[in-house]
N, C-alpha and C positions, 0 to 999 in steps of 0.2 A: 391751281390759278393763282390765288389769292395774292403772292408775291408778285405774279406782273401785273394784275390788276392795280396794286398799290403803286407800283412802280410808275405804271403808265398814267393814272388817272389822278395820283398825289391824294389819295383817299383810304382811308383803314378798311381792310379788307380779312375775311377770316376763312379758313377752311372749315366747311361743315360736311363730314363724312355722311354718307347715306346709313339710312338707319331703315324700319320697319315698324309697323304697329304689333307689339307682341303680345297686347293685352287681351285675355280672354281665349287667347290659344292654347290649345292642351295637346301635349303632345302624344303622338301613336308609340306606344311601347310593346304593343302587341305584336300582332302580323304586316311585317313591312314585305307584300308580295313583290315588289320590282327590286331586283337584284342591281340593276344599273339605270340610272335615267341621264338621258343627254338630251336635252332641252333647248332649243335654240342654237345660237352659234356653237361649233364644234371645231374639235382637231381633226382633218378628214384623214390623215395616216393613222391616228389612233382609231377611230371609226371604223376603217376598214379589217383591222385587226379583229375587234370586236363583234361586228357583223358577220365575218368569216367564222369566229369561235362560237358565238352566243345567237347569232340571227337564224341560224337555221332550225328547222322544225324540231329535230333531234335532240337538241341542247334543253338540257334542264335549267339552266339559268335562263331569266327573263331580263332581256336587255332592251328595254324601251327608249325611242328616240324619236325625233320629230322629222319630218319629211319636206318640211316647207322650208320657203327661202327668203322670203319676204314676208315681215312682220304686219300684216294684213289680218284686222281681227273684227268680227262680225260683233261681237258684243265684249267690250273689256271688262266690264264686271264678273262676265261668265266665264273669260279667259284667266282672270285672275283666281276663282274659285277652282278653277281645273286644275291650274298650276299648282296652288298650293295642297290639294289632295294629293297629286301625283308626288310631292316633294314628301309630303308626311305619310307615305306608303313606300319611300324607295329607301335603301339603306345605302347606295354610294348614288353621289349626285357628281356628273364630272363638270368642272368647270376651269376656265383657259382663262390667263389673262388677254388682255385686249390692246397691247401697245401697237400689234399691225394693223388695226382696224382704223381705217383711214381718219374718222371723225375724234379720234382721241389722241393724234398728233403725236404718235409713238410715247405717251405717256401711259402709265399702267396703274389705273385707278383702282380701288374697292367698288366692286358693283354690287347690285343686287343680287346677283345671283347666289353671290357667297352669303349675304345677309340672310337671305330667305332659305337658303339650305341649312344654316347653322337652326334657325329658328324651327324647323321642321325637323331637325334631327337627323341630317343626313351627314354621313363621313365625306369630306370634301375632298376628291382625287381629281388630278390635272397637273395646273401648272399656277402656282399662287400669283398674284400680282406684287410689283416691286417700286410703285411709285411712291413718291416723298408721305411722311406719315403713316402708310399703310402696315408696316410691320407691327407699330404699336397697337394697331386697331385689330390684329390676329395673333396675339402673343402667347397663346397658349398652345399646349402640348396636342399636336394632331388637328389644328384648326383648320390645317388643308393638307395634302398627302402630295407631292409633285411626285410626277413619272419620272424616274432617273432616267437622263439623256441616254440614247440608246438602248432601252431596257425594252424588254417584252411586257405590253400592257396586259395581257391576258394573265400571264404569270401573277403578277403583282395583284390584280384584282380577285384572282382565285384564291390567292394567299388571304386576301382580307375576307371576302366573302365565307371563308372556312373556319375564320373566328369570330364567330356569333357572340361572345362574351365580350369581345372588344368593340364589336360593332353596335352593342346596346348600350355600354358603358359612355363610349366616344358621342352616341346619338343623345344623350342625355348630358354630356359636358356642353355639346356645342348648343343645345336648345338654353342651358343654363346662362353659357357666356352672352346669348343672345339678349335675354330678359335682363342680365345685371348690365349691359354694356351698350346695346344696339337699337335699345327704342328711340323713337323720334321724340318722346318726353325728354331723356336726355339731353338732346339735340336742343330742343326749345329751352331746356334750363339754361345751356350755356349761353343760348343768344340774348337771353334776359340778363345773365351776368354780365355779359360784355357791356350790355346797353343798361348797365347799373339800375335794372328793373327790377322789381319785386318779384317773388315767385307766386303764381295765386295757389291756395288753399287745394284746390281740386288738383292740380297739377302735380304739387307736392305730396298730394296723399296716394296719386297713382303711382308715383315714382316709388315711394316707401312700400306699396302692395307687390309691386314688379319685384324689389330686393328682397323683401320676405319670402315670396315665392321662389327666386333664383336661389337664394341662401338655403332654404329650406329642400330643395331637390339637389342640389351641389352633396348634401351630406350623404344622398343615396348613391352618389357615384364614388366608385372604387379607383377610378385613375388620378394618379397623385396629379394635384393642382398645383401650378407654378404661376408665379405672379410675377 
């Protein structure tokens, strides 16, 4: 909306992408016991396929999904803690772009569910957002895997779940990209630069720590890196 705000009000406006707080988050690289996580807004057609295959007692896959329709929370802090733990124990997180949601007015921005999924090492499957500027924010290989139009969702997910090496390496890659690109500290630094203000020493030190950690972990990642 930055361009629209500039034209409408005659003021400078910038697009500030969403981010998250990555400092102190440790990636779970051991037992991720949730095969597929679908939390909050979902694609109902895909959900019906997955529930029929994975939602039965005899299934050896664990498909964890939410059963609420309204975002009423008893405790926001507790909710955030629970959601982060679910993501940090999930192999695949389902994420679908939001242009059909009325409040987005047919735009398709990058939302928290992608950023948080990357941070906690999920492989993101669904339909990626296509809004202005989004492609540059998620331009590494397998940042999101789209369900092909008309495809069998179960077959795609089964093939991914069968490749444990890919899931482990992609988990690490997504986590590293979030450390290196999608922390709020980078956004704050960008805001200060636009305003021609100095970067505080503490902010600069924390950014350097994130970059060093991300670079170190990337060396363990065997998936080719494309920039």
